N, C-alpha and C positions, 0 to 999 in steps of 0.2 A: 795558621791559628790567629783568629782575631784577638784584639786587645782584651776584650771582656773574658773570653775563655782562657786566655793566658793568665789573667788576674785570678780567675777561679782556681786554676792549678797552683798558682803561687800561694794563695790563701791556704789551700789544703796541705801543701808541703810545709808551710810555716806552722800549721796546727797538727801535724801528723802525730807527733809524740803524744799530744793530748788525746787524740783519737784512739791511739793504741791503749792508752791508760783507761779510757772509757770502756773499751772492749774487754780489758782485763777485769774491770768491775763487773761487767755483765756476765762473764764466765764464772765468777767466784761465788755466785748464788745459785745453788742447784735448782733445777726445774725438772727433775726426773719424772717421766710420765710413762707408766705408773710410778708412784702413787698419784702424781698430778696435783701437788700443792703449789700452785703457781702465783697466787696473789702476792706473796712477799716480794717476788721479783718485779712484778708490776709496780708495786709501791716504791721500790728502789728506783725504777726507771722514771716514774713520775717526779720524784725528788730530784733526780739527775737533770731532767730537762727544765725544771723550775729555775735552775741556776743560769739558764740562758734566757730567762724572762718568758718562758712558754708555760702554758697550762695544759696538763694532760688530763683529759676527762677520764675518770675511772669508772668503767661500766662493769659492775660485778654481775655475773650470771647467777640467778637464784640458786641457793645452796642445794635445795632438794633436786633441782634439775641436774646440777653437777654431780651429786651423789648417785643419782639414778644412771648417769652416763658412765660412771666408773672412775671418776676423778674426785679430788678433794676441794679444790678452789680454783676458780678462773676469774680474773679481772682483766678485761680487755681495755686497751688504751686508745684514745683518739687525741692527737695533737692537731688542732686546726690553726692554719696560718692564712687568714683571709687577706687578700690584696684588693686592688681596685676592681670594680665590676667590669663585666664584658669579656672575661676569659674563662677557660675551662677549670674544673676542679680535678687535680691530679693527686692520686693517693699512692703512697709507698707503704707496702705491707711486709712485715717480717714476723716470724713466730718465735716465741721464747721457750716453748715446751720442747723437751728432748727425750730420747730414749735413755734409760739408765746406762751408766758407763760400762758396766761389765768388768771383766778381769784383764790382766796382762798389760796394763799401762806402764810405759817407761816414765812418763811424766805424770804429775798429779792431775786427775781429770778436771779438778776445779781450780787449778793453779794459775792458769793464764801465763804459763812459762814461755818465754821467748828464747829461741835457740836457732842460730844459723839462718835467720831470715824468716822463720815461721813462728806463729803463736799456737800453742797447744792447749787443748781443753775440749771437754764435751760442749758441742754447739759452736765451736770456733768456726767451722765451715758451714754448718746448717743449724740455725741461721741467725744466731746472735751477732755474727759478724755484720749482718745487714742492718741491725739496729744502729750500729756505728756508722755504716756506709750512709744510711739515709739521714741520720741526724746531722752528720758533718757536711753532706751535700746540701742540705737545707741551710745550714749556717753559712756555708760558702756563698750560696745564692743571695742570701739576705745581706751579707757583708759587702756584696758588690755595690749596693746602693743605687741600682738602676730601678726605674719605675716598673712595677709588676702588676699584672692583672690576674683575675680569677682567684684561685685558692689552691693551697697545698695542704694535704692531710697526711699525717703519719699514723698508720694503724699498726699497733704492736699487740699481737694476739697470742693466745696460749692454748690452742687446740688443733694443731696441725697433725700431731701424731695419732690422734683418735679420729681424724677425718675433717676437722675444721667447722663442723656444724655449730659448735658453741664458741667459735672464734669469729672469723669473717662472716660465716653464715648467720650467726646470731646478731651481729651488728647490722647486717643487711635486713634480716627479717624484722628487727625492731625499728627499722627505718631511721637508724641513727646516722646513716651515711648513704650517699648515692653519688659517688664520683663519676666523672666522665671517662677517665683513664686510670689504669692501675699498673704500676711496676711492682712486682712481688719478688721476694728473696729468690735468688737463682744462681746462675752459673757464670762465673767470669769466663770471657772468651766465647760464650754462646748465649744467644737470645732464644729462649724457649717460647714458642708460639702455640704449641699444642702438646697435650700429654694424654696418656692412656686413661681409661676408666678402670675402676676396680670394684669387683664384687667379692665380698667375704661372707661365707656361710658357716654356721655352726651346725654340724650334723650329729645328733644324738641317736645312737643305735641301742635300742632296748631289747634285752633278751631275758634270761632267767638264770640266776646263780644256781650252781649245783656243786656237790662234793667232787673233788678231784678224782676220788677213787671210783665215782659213779657218774662220769660226765654225761651219760645219757639222760640223767634226771634234770639237766639244765638245758638252756638254749643259749649257745655261745655267741655273745654279742661281738667278740673279737673276730671270730671266724666270719661273721657277716660283714664286719667292718673291712676285713681283708678283701672281700669281694668288691666293696666300694673302692678301696684303694687301687685294686687292679683295673677296675673300669676307668678310673680317673687317669691312671698312668698309660693305659692303652689308648687314651684319647689324644695324648700329647703329639704323636706324629701327625695327626690330622690338623691340629692347631698350627703346626709349623707350615702347613700348606697355605694358610691364610696370610696374606701380605698387605701391609699398609702402604699407601702411596705417599705418605708423609715422611720426608727425610728425618732420620734419627729414630724412627719407630719401625720395628720389624714385624713380629707376629704376636698373636695372643699367647699367654702363658697360663699355666694352672699348676698349683702345688698344694699339698697338705702340709701346713707349717707346724701343727701341734696335734698330738694324740694323748688322751687321758682315758684310763679305764682299768677295770679289774679291781679286786680287793686283796688277793694274795696269790702266791704261786700255786697253791693247791685248791683253788676255787675256780670253777667255770665263770668267766667274766659275764656279769649280768648287764653291764652298761659300758659303752665306749663312746667317747666324744671326739670328733674330728673337727678341726678348724681349717677351712679351705680358702684359698686366695685365687681368684680368676681375674687376670688382667685382660682388658678389652682394648683393642685398637680403636681410634676415634670413629672408624667407619662402621663398627658393629653397633647393633641395637641392644642396649642393656636389658630391656624387658625380654627380648627373645633369647638372649644368652642365659639369663637366669632361669627361664623356663627349660632350656635345654639341659643345663647342669642339674636342676632338680630331677628331671626325667631320667638322666643318666644314673643318678644315685638311686632313685627308687627302683629302676629296672634291675640294678645289680643285686638286690635282695628280694626280688619278687619270688614268691613261692617258698621262702625260707621259713620253716615252721617256728612259731613263737617269737618272731622278730618284728618289731615295729620301729618306725623312724619318726623323729622330729627334726625338721629342717628350719632353722631360724636365720634370717638375714641379719648379719652384724653390721654391714656397711655396703652402701651402693654409692660410690664416688663416680660422678660423671666425668666425661672427657673434657679437657680444655680444647677449644677450637678457635680458629681465627674469626674475628668479627670486624665489621666496619670500624675503622679507627686503629686496628692492630698495625696496619702497614705504616701509619704515621709514627707510632712509637718505635717500630723497628728501624725506620729510615733515620730517625734522630739518633737513636742509640748507635747504629752502625756508623753514621757520619762522625759522631763524637769519639767512638772507639778508634776510628781511622786517625783522627786528630791526635789523640793522646797515646795510642799504642802503635800507630804506624801500620796497622793491619786491619783487614776486613774480618769482622767476626761473623760467624754464620747465624742465621735464624732457622731454627728447625724444631722438631718435636723431640720428646723424651719418653721412654717407657715408664718412667716414674709417674706418680700422681701427686698433686699438691692442692692446698686449699685455695690457690688462685682460681681454680675452676668455679668456685662459688660466686666470684664476681662475674665470670662469664655467664653463669646461669641467670644472672640478673641483667644480662644484656650489656655489660660493661666490658669493653676491650681490655684484656690483661695480658701482660707478658712477664716472663721470669728473667730478671737480670740483676746481678749483684756481685758481691766480692768473691764468692766462691761457692763450691770448688770448681776448678777447671774440669775435673772429672771426679766422680764419687770415689772410685778406688784410690786415686792419688791422694785424696784428702783424708782417707780413713774415716769418712763419715759413718756414724753408727757403729764404729769399731774402736779398738784401743788406739790411743795416740792420734785422735782426730786433730787436724791441724789446718792452718790457713797461711798462705804466703802473704807476708806483709806488703809486698809489691802489688799483689792482686787487690788488696784492700785499698791501697793508695790509688791505683789506677781506676778501679771501679767507682770510687767516690768521685773522681774527676769526671768520668763519663756520665754518671747520674746527674751531677750538678749541672753540667752543660746541657743535658737533655731537659732538665727543669727550666733552664733559661730559655731554651727554644720554645717551650710550651707557654711559659708564663710571662715572658718579657712583654711589656706594653709596646705595641707596634707604632 
């Protein structure tokens, strides 16, 4: 380990209690999405970084656009740290919106409780932890006092759970940023270089209500929806035959995650709504897949008297793929992980999808790497007692800080 990277590690160790305290503050302001009232958290973060002499630009998405999207408020933050000219702009992105906590927590979901080397709370692992990772990696870099070039940007956004279009997507569309490289909130001990695409559809099956004593007077939307369900689940063995060549990604998947319909137990259901999720491996063509899924659904109810369909796209999230420049990010992160962790961390794909893809869609190489989780099941992400290993927070901050140094130190 060279002297500068040893100094980065020493600074992070010396300030680690402060870093954990910042993460506790971040966890204690709820950002449940839905309902998606995330502006108060952004305001707190802006005030927090002001104490370090930084200015957080607060970019509020127009209220009408947010309401139409199904949320209450979104304010995305950009903290710009310009250095001398002649270097790249590297952005660090983490999202503050989270799914609601749900039930069965042992620890308070917004408590930031520390127990046996872990910090507990909703978004401890995904991804408020990386607000703290990226802030303290940046502070460590600047405290080193070496000449720097290019620029560093911190992007704290609030629309990952709904797809990211009003988070990083909005910042990019508004031309508020165009970095050369991006490291986005991700997985300790793994660098994610690719992820699946995701198609979500809402299928409304219209029939005609009828009295339960005379069901022949109606057209049963639930019976028709059952045909759709059977067609979807009959397709699953075929999807298993399709394999990705990218390590960490297996096959496409499809499921119906929600069903609503009917009015009462003694009434023929006149309307049923299905919400469907189809994950696509990076090798698949999203346009072709959507056409195939729509055709599958329509064929299932062809010839059913009195039945009509509405199929509405809820989300089309494209895959994250490697771009020129991705390998440079990976090489630096892996080298620094070897330095601080004493092991080589893999670079691979994940079946999840994330808003990092939106940078990729603008031609910006992006990878996912951060404090956690090592694995989603281990962290209880999106479940009760979500948690993060404090050792992972410490180590990931060192790896990110050293990677920033590799990219931004004046040669």
